[in-house]
C-alpha positions as CSV (number, residue, x, y, z in Angstrom):
1,M,0.2,0.2,-0.3
2,N,2.7,2.9,1.0
3,R,4.3,2.1,-2.7
4,T,3.1,5.4,-3.7
5,S,4.6,7.0,-1.4
6,S,8.2,5.9,-2.9
7,A,6.9,7.0,-6.4
8,S,5.6,10.9,-5.3
9,H,9.5,12.1,-4.1
10,N,10.5,10.9,-8.3
11,L,8.6,13.7,-9.3
12,P,10.3,16.6,-7.2
13,L,14.0,14.7,-7.8
14,A,12.7,14.3,-11.6
15,A,12.0,18.2,-11.6
16,A,15.7,19.3,-9.5
17,M,17.9,17.6,-12.2
18,G,15.6,18.8,-15.4
19,L,16.4,22.1,-14.0
20,L,19.6,21.5,-13.3
21,A,20.1,20.4,-16.3
22,L,18.0,23.6,-17.7
23,G,20.3,25.9,-15.7
24,V,24.0,24.1,-17.0
25,S,22.7,23.7,-20.4
26,G,22.0,27.9,-20.4
27,A,25.1,28.4,-18.8
28,A,26.4,26.9,-21.7
29,F,24.2,28.8,-24.6
30,Y,25.6,31.8,-22.5
31,G,28.8,31.3,-22.4
32,W,28.8,30.4,-26.3
33,L,27.5,33.3,-27.6
34,R,29.1,35.4,-25.6
35,F,33.3,34.1,-25.9
36,G,32.0,32.2,-29.5
37,S,33.3,34.2,-31.7
38,S,36.5,34.6,-29.8
39,I,36.4,30.5,-29.5
40,L,36.2,30.1,-32.6
41,L,39.2,33.1,-34.4
42,S,41.6,31.3,-31.4
43,L,40.9,27.8,-33.4
44,G,41.2,29.3,-37.0
45,E,44.6,30.7,-35.7
46,T,46.0,27.9,-34.9
47,G,44.4,25.3,-37.3
48,L,42.7,23.4,-35.6
49,S,39.4,24.6,-36.3
50,W,39.3,22.0,-39.1
51,C,39.3,19.0,-37.1
52,L,36.4,20.5,-35.7
């Protein structure tokens, strides 16, 4: 009968993990928008842009 109580703890854990993944993805996207051109230029200067 108490099996539903353990399943009810999965929803907040999944929501917290989803928010954490969204935050990390958002930070990576912001970093790419902020520093993407300099990353690309520095890779192009060293010739590593063709290896990606």
